[in-house]
VOBA-1610 file (N, C-alpha, C; in pm, whole numbers, padded with zeros to 5 digits, always signed):
BEGIN
Met+10402+11783+08948Met+10350+11660+08888Met+10447+11558+08881Met+10548+11590+08778Met+10625+11512+08749Met+10725+11447+08883Thr+10731+11566+08948Thr+10808+11513+09105Thr+10765+11387+09175Leu+10610+11430+09154Leu+10504+11308+09225Leu+10504+11174+09136Trp+10512+11194+09005Trp+10491+11056+08933Trp+10626+11006+08947Gly+10734+11054+08990Gly+10893+11005+08970Gly+10907+10957+09121Leu+10836+11002+09251Leu+10800+10935+09345Leu+10772+10819+09352Ala+10623+10812+09294Ala+10547+10706+09284Ala+10598+10565+09226Val+10715+10610+09116Val+10779+10520+09030Val+10876+10463+09146Gly+10921+10557+09212Gly+11049+10494+09297Gly+11020+10400+09404Leu+10878+10443+09460Leu+10820+10391+09581Leu+10777+10269+09536Ala+10717+10235+09416Ala+10659+10113+09359Ala+10804+10020+09353Leu+10892+10052+09307Leu+10990+09975+09295Leu+11059+09931+09428Leu+11065+10021+09528Leu+11077+09978+09677Leu+10945+09895+09711Gly+10842+09906+09686Gly+10729+09809+09727Gly+10747+09664+09659Leu+10795+09646+09565Leu+10836+09499+09523Leu+10949+09466+09586Ala+11043+09538+09609Ala+11153+09476+09690Ala+11118+09445+09846Ala+10998+09521+09907Ala+10987+09479+10060Ala+10921+09342+10060Gly+10985+09268+10119Gly+10943+09121+10140Gly+10986+09069+10299Pro+10945+08939+10305Pro+10980+08881+10468Pro+11090+08972+10507Ser+11211+08985+10439Ser+11332+09009+10488Ser+11375+09151+10476Gly+11259+09226+10464Gly+11264+09356+10458Gly+11286+09410+10317Leu+11363+09553+10310Leu+11380+09599+10178Leu+11523+09519+10130Ser+11519+09445+10019Ser+11617+09385+09981Ser+11647+09358+09838Trp+11713+09406+09748Trp+11728+09406+09621Trp+11769+09265+09580Ser+11871+09229+09670Ser+11897+09079+09639Ser+11785+08974+09621Ala+11703+08991+09725Ala+11588+08936+09772Ala+11493+08917+09621Leu+11495+09023+09615Leu+11397+09047+09454Leu+11432+09011+09340Val+11567+09012+09323Val+11627+08953+09184Val+11614+08786+09193Ala+11630+08750+09353Ala+11614+08596+09355Ala+11484+08582+09345Asp+11362+08646+09410Asp+11232+08618+09377Asp+11179+08636+09218Ala+11237+08708+09180Ala+11196+08729+09038Ala+11261+08612+08929Gln+11371+08555+08977Gln+11392+08428+08893Gln+11357+08323+08945Gly+11334+08308+09081Gly+11269+08167+09114Gly+11114+08095+09042Asp+11066+07979+09101Asp+10992+07910+09020Asp+10849+08011+09104Gln+10871+08093+09197Gln+10730+08128+09248Gln+10731+08249+09214Ala+10793+08319+09103Ala+10793+08475+09054Ala+10685+08511+09064Met+10584+08443+08963Met+10445+08494+08941Met+10341+08466+09044Leu+10354+08396+09127Leu+10320+08438+09300Leu+10341+08528+09347Ile+10476+08540+09374Ile+10504+08639+09484Ile+10519+08794+09444Leu+10562+08821+09295Leu+10552+08927+09240Leu+10420+08969+09167Gly+10396+08901+09082Gly+10260+08925+09013Gly+10110+08889+09047Gln+10116+08822+09189Gln+09982+08804+09259Gln+10001+08869+09392Ile+10069+08891+09455Ile+10104+08962+09566Ile+10174+09115+09561Arg+10275+09131+09544Arg+10353+09235+09544Arg+10295+09360+09435Val+10300+09341+09321Val+10248+09398+09213Val+10132+09471+09234Pro+10022+09385+09275Pro+09885+09432+09302Pro+09887+09533+09421Arg+09934+09451+09520Arg+09938+09539+09659Arg+10003+09677+09646Thr+10115+09698+09552Thr+10145+09817+09548Thr+10088+09914+09444Leu+10019+09845+09353Leu+09935+09931+09254Leu+09814+09958+09361Gly+09744+09849+09448Gly+09649+09906+09512Gly+09662+10027+09623Ala+09780+10015+09696Ala+09821+10102+09781Ala+09821+10239+09748Trp+09856+10279+09605Trp+09878+10410+09560Trp+09717+10428+09481Gly+09636+10358+09493Gly+09541+10361+09407Gly+09434+10416+09544Val+09434+10349+09693Val+09374+10376+09782Val+09413+10501+09826Gly+09527+10557+09846Gly+09598+10674+09879Gly+09557+10805+09747Ala+09527+10752+09674Ala+09485+10862+09549Ala+09367+10902+09571Leu+09255+10827+09593Leu+09126+10835+09614Leu+09105+10912+09734Leu+09187+10870+09840Leu+09186+10966+09970Leu+09238+11114+09942Gly+09343+11115+09877Gly+09395+11253+09836Gly+09293+11334+09775Leu+09239+11269+09666Leu+09147+11342+09623Leu+09025+11384+09697Ala+08951+11281+09785Ala+08840+11304+09880Ala+08907+11406+09967Gly+09006+11409+10003Gly+09049+11502+10128Gly+09054+11671+10046Ala+09103+11678+09890Ala+09104+11791+09834Ala+08916+11835+09818Ile+08874+11736+09775Ile+08767+11811+09755Ile+08671+11827+09887Ala+08660+11741+09998Ala+08632+11793+10140Ala+08676+11954+10177Gln+08797+11999+10160Gln+08854+12102+10199Gln+08828+12218+10080Gly+08791+12180+09994Gly+08738+12292+09888Gly+08604+12308+09926Leu+08532+12220+09919Leu+08359+12231+09946Leu+08323+12288+10074Phe+08419+12254+10170Phe+08366+12330+10303Phe+08461+12440+10352Arg+08561+12490+10252Arg+08668+12597+10262Arg+08727+12576+10424Asn+08759+12465+10415Asn+08826+12445+10571Asn+08934+12357+10536Pro+09050+12400+10579Pro+09186+12333+10537Pro+09175+12201+10668Leu+09092+12188+10735Leu+09083+12072+10840Leu+08981+11995+10814Ala+08905+11975+10703Ala+08813+11904+10650Ala+08870+11766+10606Asp+08830+11656+10628Asp+08866+11531+10630Asp+08779+11470+10561Pro+08812+11340+10481Pro+08724+11288+10365Pro+08622+11195+10479Tyr+08673+11180+10608Tyr+08573+11081+10702Tyr+08483+11162+10767Leu+08453+11295+10725Leu+08348+11409+10790Leu+08216+11349+10805Leu+08176+11303+10693Leu+08013+11303+10690Leu+07956+11138+10703Gly+08016+11101+10810Gly+07955+10955+10848Gly+07999+10838+10802Thr+08104+10870+10682Thr+08174+10735+10605Thr+08217+10652+10674Ala+08318+10690+10777Ala+08368+10603+10825Ala+08353+10523+10925Ala+08219+10585+11021Ala+08166+10513+11096Ala+08068+10435+11047Gly+07985+10484+10916Gly+07896+10382+10892Gly+07987+10240+10827Ala+08096+10275+10770Ala+08166+10165+10708Ala+08197+10083+10843Gly+08267+10149+10928Gly+08286+10085+11089Gly+08196+09972+11096Leu+08056+10039+11125Leu+07948+09974+11195Leu+07922+09821+11089Ala+07879+09876+10965Ala+07877+09745+10883Ala+07946+09618+10893Val+08106+09688+10885Val+08180+09574+10916Val+08184+09490+11033Val+08128+09550+11162Val+08127+09493+11287Val+08004+09393+11283Leu+07879+09443+11224Leu+07738+09348+11200Leu+07785+09232+11128Leu+07877+09248+11024Leu+07925+09132+10959Leu+08000+09005+11009Leu+08095+09083+11081Leu+08146+09007+11192Leu+08090+08963+11298Ala+08006+09033+11357Ala+07907+08966+11491Ala+07800+08868+11413Gly+07771+08895+11331Gly+07650+08799+11254Gly+07705+08642+11221Ala+07834+08679+11168Ala+07896+08539+11164Ala+07935+08460+11273Ser+07991+08560+11382Ser+08000+08500+11498Ser+07888+08426+11569Leu+07766+08494+11591Leu+07665+08459+11625Leu+07600+08354+11558Gly+07623+08337+11404Gly+07565+08216+11333Gly+07625+08090+11351Gly+07765+08101+11453Gly+07818+07976+11477Gly+07977+07958+11412Leu+07983+08076+11354Leu+08144+08078+11295Leu+08223+08132+11408Ser+08364+08055+11418Ser+08473+08123+11506Ser+08532+08194+11425Ile+08562+08327+11465Ile+08622+08428+11389Ile+08776+08426+11440Gly+08849+08318+11375Gly+08989+08284+11364Gly+09052+08373+11283Leu+09205+08346+11250Leu+09234+08419+11156Leu+09215+08401+11015Ala+09209+08237+10999Ala+09155+08221+10875Ala+09032+08269+10813Thr+08937+08252+10933Thr+08786+08299+10912Thr+08806+08449+10908Ala+08868+08529+10963Ala+08863+08695+10931Ala+08935+08706+10785Gln+09031+08630+10746Gln+09083+08634+10614Gln+08990+08620+10518Trp+08918+08493+10510Trp+08791+08481+10428Trp+08697+08613+10428Leu+08663+08632+10538Leu+08546+08752+10550Leu+08607+08905+10478Ala+08730+08909+10526Ala+08791+09047+10455Ala+08796+09040+10311Arg+08786+08922+10264Arg+08806+08899+10124Arg+08660+08910+10033Leu+08557+08844+10119Leu+08444+08792+10023Leu+08360+08928+10066Gly+08351+08944+10230Gly+08221+09019+10278Gly+08259+09156+10309Met+08383+09207+10375Met+08405+09311+10451Met+08429+09442+10311Val+08479+09403+10218Val+08458+09494+10092Val+08328+09573+10064Leu+08228+09465+10046Leu+08082+09524+09992Leu+08051+09572+10129Ala+08041+09503+10270Ala+07997+09592+10345Ala+08046+09699+10411Ala+08164+09753+10361Ala+08238+09864+10403Ala+08166+09964+10337Phe+08184+09940+10203Phe+08122+10046+10049Phe+07924+10073+10136Val+07880+09941+10134Val+07769+10000+10161Val+07729+10090+10296Gly+07805+10040+10391Gly+07805+10112+10534Gly+07854+10238+10479Ala+07976+10267+10428Ala+07997+10437+10410Ala+07909+10489+10362Leu+07826+10440+10250Leu+07716+10511+10174Leu+07570+10552+10289Gly+07563+10430+10342Gly+07455+10449+10437Gly+07512+10559+10547Gly+07619+10559+10587Gly+07650+10671+10678Gly+07600+10816+10629Leu+07654+10824+10503Leu+07631+10951+10428Leu+07496+11000+10392Leu+07410+10882+10369Leu+07278+10896+10354Leu+07200+10948+10474Leu+07248+10907+10607Leu+07182+10951+10731Leu+07218+11073+10748Thr+07343+11137+10703Thr+07413+11272+10727Thr+07321+11361+10650Leu+07280+11327+10505Leu+07226+11394+10437Leu+07057+11422+10469Met+07030+11304+10552Met+06875+11323+10609Met+06856+11425+10672Leu+06980+11400+10800Leu+06953+11500+10912Leu+06998+11629+10879Ala+07084+11660+10777Ala+07109+11792+10752Ala+06982+11848+10643Arg+06924+11756+10590Arg+06787+11809+10523Arg+06887+11854+10395Gly+06948+11770+10312Gly+07033+11804+10225Gly+07166+11860+10195Ala+07227+11919+10102Ala+07351+11966+10117Ala+07358+12093+10105His+07267+12177+10118His+07273+12337+10087His+07336+12389+10206Ala+07306+12348+10328Ala+07395+12441+10421Ala+07524+12348+10461Pro+07624+12415+10432Pro+07749+12339+10480Pro+07778+12317+10639Met+07762+12391+10709Met+07783+12377+10845Met+07733+12314+10891Arg+07543+12282+10856Arg+07465+12192+10901Arg+07525+12070+10851Leu+07545+12071+10754Leu+07591+11930+10692Leu+07710+11855+10748Leu+07830+11973+10814Leu+07913+11938+10875Leu+07874+11863+11045Leu+07800+11920+11101Leu+07772+11922+11209Leu+07692+11768+11192Ser+07576+11766+11125Ser+07523+11618+11108Ser+07613+11486+11093Gly+07719+11532+11008Gly+07819+11394+11007Gly+07877+11391+11118Val+07933+11453+11199Val+07975+11497+11362Val+07857+11357+11443Val+07732+11432+11439Val+07658+11365+11503Val+07651+11217+11451Val+07625+11194+11324Val+07625+11029+11275Val+07714+10956+11298Ala+07848+11028+11315Ala+07982+10930+11367Ala+07988+10887+11484Val+07914+11013+11597Val+07915+10937+11688Val+07789+10851+11775Val+07700+10867+11681Val+07580+10746+11708Val+07615+10611+11666Leu+07679+10618+11522Leu+07713+10509+11472Leu+07829+10452+11549Gly+07936+10505+11564Gly+08047+10447+11671Gly+07967+10393+11790Ala+07880+10476+11859Ala+07812+10418+11986Ala+07763+10255+11933Val+07685+10277+11828Val+07628+10124+11799Val+07735+10026+11767Ser+07812+10048+11709Ser+07924+09963+11670Ser+08015+09905+11817Asp+08000+09988+11896Asp+08067+09968+12019Asp+07989+09841+12116Leu+07845+09879+12097Leu+07752+09806+12155Leu+07730+09648+12092Val+07739+09662+11981Val+07769+09482+11910Val+07879+09462+11961Thr+08028+09494+11951Thr+08133+09455+11977Thr+08078+09375+12137Thr+08023+09467+12221Thr+07994+09418+12350Thr+07917+09277+12354Ala+07811+09280+12277Ala+07712+09165+12250Ala+07822+09075+12195Ser+07917+09083+12122Ser+07980+08967+12038Ser+08120+09010+12046Pro+08185+08990+12138Pro+08338+09011+12158Pro+08424+08987+12043Glu+08402+08845+11990Glu+08467+08798+11865Glu+08491+08872+11759Ala+08373+08971+11723Ala+08404+09062+11640Ala+08487+09156+11649Leu+08546+09198+11778Leu+08662+09282+11808Leu+08803+09275+11741Arg+08836+09144+11737Arg+08934+09138+11647Arg+08968+09207+11494Gly+08833+09154+11425Gly+08803+09182+11287Gly+08776+09375+11263Lys+08728+09404+11378Lys+08675+09521+11368Lys+08816+09610+11401Gln+08914+09566+11473Gln+09048+09646+11491Gln+09102+09652+11380Ser+09143+09526+11315Ser+09218+09516+11174Ser+09148+09621+11094Phe+09013+09597+11094Phe+08964+09705+10997Phe+09006+09854+11023Met+08980+09913+11127Met+09004+10022+11192Met+09141+10088+11193Leu+09229+09987+11197Leu+09378+10007+11203Leu+09427+10049+11069Gly+09337+09970+10951Gly+09377+09995+10818Gly+09522+09895+10769Ser+09475+09874+10649Ser+09578+09740+10615Ser+09580+09736+10456Thr+09709+09734+10416Thr+09692+09707+10259Thr+09739+09583+10227Gly+09737+09461+10326Gly+09775+09340+10316Gly+09665+09228+10208Phe+09531+09305+10218Phe+09478+09232+10118Phe+09408+09249+09986Leu+09481+09378+09970Leu+09480+09405+09807Leu+09542+09334+09709Gly+09439+09272+09591Gly+09497+09221+09483Gly+09430+09298+09354Trp+09445+09190+09265Trp+09402+09230+09129Trp+09242+09307+09134Ser+09186+09222+09210Ser+09025+09242+09205Ser+09011+09396+09251Ser+09115+09416+09382Ser+09081+09563+09429Ser+09144+09665+09329Val+09235+09629+09248Val+09308+09733+09169Val+09184+09759+09076Gly+09130+09658+09026Gly+09027+09677+08923Gly+08904+09781+08990Val+08885+09762+09097Val+08768+09838+09191Val+08826+09978+09205Leu+08974+10004+09217Leu+08973+10116+09236Leu+09050+10199+09097Val+09075+10121+09030Val+09087+10225+08880Val+08958+10233+08855Ala+08853+10170+08849Ala+08697+10212+08789Ala+08650+10297+08889Gly+08674+10329+08997Gly+08640+10432+09088Gly+08721+10566+09063Met+08832+10543+09019Met+08920+10691+08982Met+08882+10737+08827Ala+08857+10618+08746Ala+08822+10658+08598Ala+08694+10719+08609Val+08619+10713+08726Val+08486+10801+08762Val+08514+10926+08833Ala+08584+10912+08938Ala+08594+11015+09040Ala+08673+11155+08979Leu+08774+11114+08920Leu+08899+11222+08833Leu+08821+11289+08765Pro+08750+11273+08639Pro+08679+11363+08540Pro+08565+11452+08585Leu+08499+11364+08710Leu+08380+11440+08746Leu+08463+11549+08876Ala+08573+11506+08941Ala+08600+11616+09010Ala+08686+11730+08931His+08726+11703+08832His+08827+11821+08738His+08686+11917+08653Arg+08593+11843+08637Arg+08480+11890+08564Arg+08422+12005+08680Tyr+08414+11976+08778Tyr+08360+12064+08897Tyr+08457+12146+08981Ala+08585+12164+08934Ala+08687+12234+08969Ala+08659+12359+08972Arg+08616+12424+08859Arg+08599+12549+08862Arg+08491+12628+08969Ala+08379+12509+09002Ala+08289+12542+09104Ala+08344+12554+09256Leu+08466+12490+09257Leu+08513+12494+09389Leu+08610+12627+09413Asp+08657+12676+09277Asp+08721+12791+09270Asp+08614+12871+09319Ala+08516+12873+09267Ala+08431+13004+09268Ala+08383+12981+09452Leu+08366+12887+09493Leu+08318+12873+09628Leu+08465+12952+09730Thr+08550+12915+09668Thr+08644+13016+09769Thr+08646+13176+09782Leu+08576+13227+09689Leu+08506+13367+09716Leu+08414+13386+09802Gly+08335+13280+09834Gly+08207+13313+09898Gly+08093+13234+09872Glu+07995+13232+09957Glu+07859+13172+09916Glu+07789+13285+09810Asp+07783+13412+09849Asp+07746+13515+09775Asp+07791+13535+09633Ser+07908+13534+09604Ser+08009+13553+09497Ser+07979+13471+09396Ala+07976+13322+09456Ala+07966+13205+09385Ala+07828+13169+09343Ala+07712+13250+09387Ala+07605+13202+09352Ala+07551+13366+09234Ser+07617+13468+09237Ser+07626+13554+09174Ser+07665+13513+09005Leu+07775+13408+09038Leu+07837+13372+08897Leu+07748+13282+08822Gly+07614+13256+08909Gly+07510+13158+08825Gly+07515+13029+08873Leu+07592+13000+08962Leu+07610+12853+08991Leu+07490+12786+09054Asp+07445+12659+09033Asp+07335+12630+09086Asp+07410+12553+09229Leu+07448+12631+09343Leu+07501+12572+09433Leu+07459+12435+09512Pro+07311+12413+09541Pro+07235+12303+09592Pro+07323+12183+09518Arg+07283+12191+09394Arg+07294+12086+09307Arg+07481+12055+09286Ile+07537+12153+09283Ile+07680+12148+09317Ile+07743+12062+09422Arg+07686+12114+09550Arg+07731+12039+09665Arg+07689+11916+09673Leu+07554+11880+09611Leu+07499+11780+09627Leu+07588+11668+09547Val+07625+11704+09437Val+07745+11619+09335Val+07845+11600+09411Leu+07919+11734+09457Leu+08035+11688+09521Leu+08040+11617+09645Val+07919+11618+09705Val+07921+11535+09819Val+07928+11388+09812Gly+07839+11358+09713Gly+07826+11214+09652Gly+07934+11176+09586Leu+08056+11253+09528Leu+08194+11218+09486Leu+08272+11210+09613Leu+08272+11271+09668Leu+08349+11257+09816Leu+08303+11118+09887Ala+08164+11095+09905Ala+08150+10950+09942Ala+08201+10858+09857Leu+08187+10838+09716Leu+08220+10780+09644Leu+08391+10715+09663Ala+08460+10832+09665Ala+08609+10830+09689Ala+08638+10755+09788Thr+08592+10807+09921Thr+08595+10773+10043Thr+08579+10597+10053Gly+08430+10599+09995Gly+08364+10458+10068Gly+08473+10355+09950Leu+08522+10362+09834Leu+08569+10278+09782Leu+08722+10273+09822Ala+08804+10357+09865Ala+08928+10364+09967Ala+08884+10285+10091Val+08784+10289+10152Val+08745+10229+10284Val+08714+10096+10271Ser+08668+10062+10187Ser+08606+09929+10153Ser+08741+09834+10118Gln+08846+09863+10057Gln+08955+09821+10001Gln+09061+09811+10129Ala+09080+09911+10209Ala+09182+09914+10284Ala+09166+09906+10471Gly+09047+09946+10466Gly+09024+10031+10590Gly+09011+10137+10619Leu+09033+10186+10749Leu+09041+10321+10770Leu+09180+10365+10779Val+09206+10441+10705Val+09400+10480+10670Val+09395+10635+10727Ala+09408+10660+10830Ala+09404+10808+10878Ala+09528+10932+10835Phe+09478+11045+10805Phe+09539+11165+10787Phe+09618+11172+10635Val+09583+11086+10543Val+09645+11077+10389Val+09548+11173+10350Gly+09415+11172+10336Gly+09322+11261+10261Gly+09354+11418+10354Leu+09370+11419+10463Leu+09402+11547+10531Leu+09496+11603+10477Val+09652+11538+10479Val+09767+11601+10481Val+09793+11637+10346Ala+09758+11557+10247Ala+09790+11531+10097Ala+09753+11655+10030Pro+09640+11700+10070Pro+09624+11857+09983Pro+09672+11975+10078His+09708+11980+10197His+09811+12033+10264His+09939+12057+10173Leu+09998+11945+10186Leu+10149+11929+10094Leu+10126+12014+09968Val+10037+11948+09874Val+10014+12042+09756Val+10039+12188+09749Arg+09902+12261+09835Arg+09891+12367+09827Arg+10005+12444+09888Arg+10095+12366+09996Arg+10215+12460+10049Arg+10333+12457+09969His+10324+12333+09887His+10443+12351+09789His+10416+12373+09637Ala+10309+12388+09595Ala+10256+12407+09477Ala+10097+12493+09463Pro+10102+12602+09547Pro+09976+12670+09539Pro+09904+12701+09394Ala+09776+12639+09327Ala+09739+12666+09223Ala+09559+12642+09215Pro+09498+12687+09106Pro+09353+12670+09093Pro+09348+12505+09119Gln+09207+12515+09159Gln+09147+12378+09221Gln+09148+12265+09115Ala+09151+12277+08972Ala+09180+12149+08887Ala+09303+12101+08912Phe+09406+12191+08935Phe+09542+12105+08963Phe+09538+12073+09088Thr+09490+12134+09200Thr+09517+12097+09340Thr+09439+11964+09347Leu+09331+11930+09270Leu+09262+11796+09289Leu+09332+11665+09239Leu+09404+11723+09133Leu+09465+11609+09047Leu+09591+11590+09126Ala+09653+11703+09182Ala+09811+11661+09258Ala+09762+11616+09402Ser+09655+11639+09460Ser+09594+11574+09601Ser+09614+11411+09590Ala+09550+11405+09469Ala+09564+11234+09426Ala+09670+11184+09415Ala+09749+11250+09347Ala+09894+11178+09321Ala+09967+11184+09461Met+09959+11315+09524Met+10030+11312+09661Met+09964+11209+09779Gly+09857+11204+09757Gly+09809+11073+09877Gly+09849+10925+09810Gly+09863+10893+09674Gly+09897+10758+09622Gly+10053+10783+09676Val+10151+10849+09681Val+10283+10862+09706Val+10283+10828+09872Leu+10208+10928+09963Leu+10213+10884+10074Leu+10166+10769+10113Leu+10055+10697+10066Leu+10018+10582+10115Leu+10115+10469+10064Leu+10165+10495+09963Leu+10293+10396+09899Leu+10399+10414+10018Ala+10444+10505+10036Ala+10559+10519+10141Ala+10525+10467+10292Ala+10418+10483+10321Ala+10357+10398+10476Ala+10368+10266+10442Asp+10333+10220+10303Asp+10349+10079+10302Asp+10439+10001+10325Val+10544+10094+10196Val+10684+10044+10227Val+10726+10031+10358Leu+10720+10126+10434Leu+10777+10117+10569Leu+10704+10003+10674Ala+10577+10004+10659Ala+10504+09903+10728Ala+10537+09771+10712Arg+10571+09743+10580Arg+10625+09600+10553Arg+10787+09596+10563Ser+10879+09728+10619Ser+11011+09692+10644Ser+11079+09714+10765Leu+10992+09792+10833Leu+11027+09835+10990Leu+11105+09702+11065Ile+10963+09619+11086Ile+10972+09515+11192Ile+10974+09403+11108Ala+11029+09366+10975Ala+11014+09258+10900Ala+11092+09133+10976Pro+11019+09028+10959Pro+10912+08989+10902Pro+10768+09014+10940Gln+10733+09094+11051Gln+10627+09103+11057Gln+10578+09236+11006Glu+10460+09275+10971Glu+10408+09413+10939Glu+10342+09519+11073Leu+10365+09618+11022Leu+10281+09713+11098Leu+10150+09744+11019Pro+10038+09802+11112Pro+09916+09849+11043Pro+09951+09973+10986Val+09930+09977+10847Val+09950+10092+10773Val+09905+10216+10819Gly+09785+10204+10870Gly+09703+10320+10953Gly+09739+10385+11060Val+09850+10308+11089Val+09898+10357+11214Val+10015+10416+11175Leu+10088+10373+11100Leu+10223+10468+11052Leu+10164+10600+10986Thr+10026+10587+10913Thr+10000+10707+10819Thr+09977+10820+10957Ala+09902+10757+11065Ala+09843+10834+11177Ala+09958+10932+11245Val+10084+10860+11249Val+10187+10891+11364Val+10254+10986+11229Ile+10278+10993+11116Ile+10320+11058+11018Ile+10224+11184+11010Gly+10140+11147+10982Gly+10016+11255+10913Gly+10012+11357+11050Gly+10019+11307+11170Gly+09970+11372+11288Gly+10095+11448+11327Gly+10222+11393+11296Gly+10347+11458+11326Gly+10368+11590+11239Tyr+10314+11565+11116Tyr+10353+11681+11007Tyr+10240+11797+11061Leu+10121+11737+11115Leu+10019+11845+11145Leu+10067+11911+11241Met+10097+11869+11351Met+10183+11910+11506Met+10279+12000+11461Arg+10398+11962+11367Arg+10475+12061+11345Arg+10447+12181+11261Leu+10317+12170+11205Leu+10277+12265+11103Leu+10197+12405+11201Leu+10137+12327+11284Leu+10107+12424+11404Leu+10167+12476+11478Lys+10255+12405+11506Lys+10373+12472+11604Lys+10429+12580+11577Arg+10448+12559+11404Arg+10522+12690+11331Arg+10458+12791+11312Arg+10328+12788+11278Arg+10203+12900+11281Arg+10200+12969+11390Thr+10214+12897+11516Thr+10165+12952+11655Thr+10279+13061+11706Ser+10393+13002+11665Ser+10542+13075+11683Ser+10576+13187+11586Glu+10483+13205+11470Glu+10475+13317+11412Glu+10440+13450+11436
//
């Protein structure tokens, strides 16, 4: 954990130094001494850096919960229809604005992202989860819950495509959301993320022993006197809360929630209490690193951070799969 915190601090300093000219310590010193220091550092780079860590931490925590709950190392925070629900809600918002007479240009898209997309994405993520729970008739059957999430994701994704066909102007905003971005993270986002972690981390730690019991199998966990249906419902709700908050602030950021628990278990196998907290810290480190790269590789332009996480995370999983198949 100390290594992860050290990496987080180092990457946070790099995040402060990543500006229009790329990574530049001299530019950081000049910005800190200039008249716009409070704007550039205090209102843009500091909250963006903290927010990127918070989004990654929530996704890492959600990934560890999903993999422990479903006893599947390939389980992802977006399994239960949350991503598709969030995407559909954002598309409906953008399409409604367009059909109402607003032109979805860059300024309008930024305004909607700041004021409307956050709430829409969060409500949509929870709505997707509720549809999944209704279709699965609760959370007591993990396989049925997983399949229901896949069905809901496909249906909501198809509805989203139909809406963008009817309102092509919504496609730009949808694409930005689906690619993931840390560019809109401000102090309000940091406050939301901190509040979410203040709820999610203690609850996850409280149910860590239940996840340890589930690794032994359903019958063994039930024989210990655990109320499995209630525990699953709480963990599914916690998974949706963490995922919905992360998605509402930064859009769909791929592979962070999938890779972070893998890295923790690979380098520091431990009981779930440690794995959950370490996965959150690892997720924050991964997204911070991706955010710094996104701002630096082709400065002064930025790459979508979700594209970088998909490339890096996908490459890691391909390498891991190749190594296992060759053994």
